[in-house]
C-alpha positions in Angstrom: -0.1 -0.2 0.1 1.5 3.5 -0.8 1.6 6.2 1.6 -1.0 8.2 -0.2 -3.4 5.0 0.1 -2.4 4.9 3.7 -3.4 8.5 4.2 -6.6 8.1 2.3 -7.4 4.9 4.5 -6.6 6.8 7.8 -7.9 10.2 7.0 -11.6 9.4 8.1 -10.5 7.8 11.2 -8.2 10.7 12.1 -10.9 13.1 11.2 -13.5 11.4 13.6 -10.9 11.6 16.4 -10.4 15.2 15.9 -14.4 15.7 15.9 -14.3 14.0 19.3 -11.3 16.3 20.2 -9.0 13.5 20.7 -5.6 12.8 19.3 -4.6 9.2 18.3 -2.1 7.5 20.6 1.2 6.5 19.0 0.6 3.0 19.3 -3.0 3.3 17.7 -1.1 4.9 14.5 1.4 2.3 14.6 -1.4 -0.4 14.5 -3.1 1.3 11.7 0.1 1.6 9.8 0.8 -2.1 10.3 -2.5 -3.1 9.3 -2.2 -1.0 6.1 0.9 -2.8 5.3 -0.8 -6.2 5.5 0.8 -7.2 8.7 -0.5 -9.4 11.5 0.0 -8.8 14.9 -0.9 -8.9 18.7 -2.1 -5.7 20.5 -1.6 -5.8 23.9 -2.1 -2.5 26.2 -3.8 -1.5 29.4 -7.3 -1.2 30.1 -8.8 2.1 28.9 -5.8 2.9 26.6 -7.5 2.8 23.2 -7.1 -0.8 22.0 -10.6 -0.9 20.5 -10.2 2.2 18.5 -6.7 0.9 17.4 -8.0 -2.3 16.1 -11.6 -1.3 14.8 -10.4 2.1 13.5 -8.4 0.5 10.7 -11.0 -2.3 10.1 -13.7 0.1 9.7 -11.8 2.4 7.3 -10.7 -0.5 5.1 -14.1 -1.7 4.8 -15.3 1.7 3.6 -12.8 2.3 1.0 -12.0 -1.3 0.0 -14.6 -2.3 -2.6 -12.2 -4.6 -4.8 -11.8 -7.3 -2.1 -14.2 -10.1 -2.5 -12.7 -11.7 0.7 -13.7 -8.8 2.8 -12.1 -7.4 5.9 -11.5 -9.7 8.7 -10.7 -9.1 12.4 -10.0 -12.1 15.0 -10.8 -10.5 18.4 -9.6 -12.7 21.5 -10.3 -11.3 25.0 -9.8 -13.1 28.2 -12.6 -13.4 30.6 -12.0 -12.4 34.2 -14.6 -13.8 36.5 
């Protein structure tokens, strides 16, 4: 994915963050860029740090702009249950 494609992909997410008065955390932007490069990974961060926005931001952006893939966009979400 070219830098301009990455920018186009992330622009709606960053705009939404700005509308909320938020700034993406560095790790969130790193996750978005890794996803854009097609990399798999494991995201581990403390509760309340923004993991959901890191993972879902890119997935939703990719789904919105990627009309050419017949396979769609996939995300595997594993969360431990503490009881």
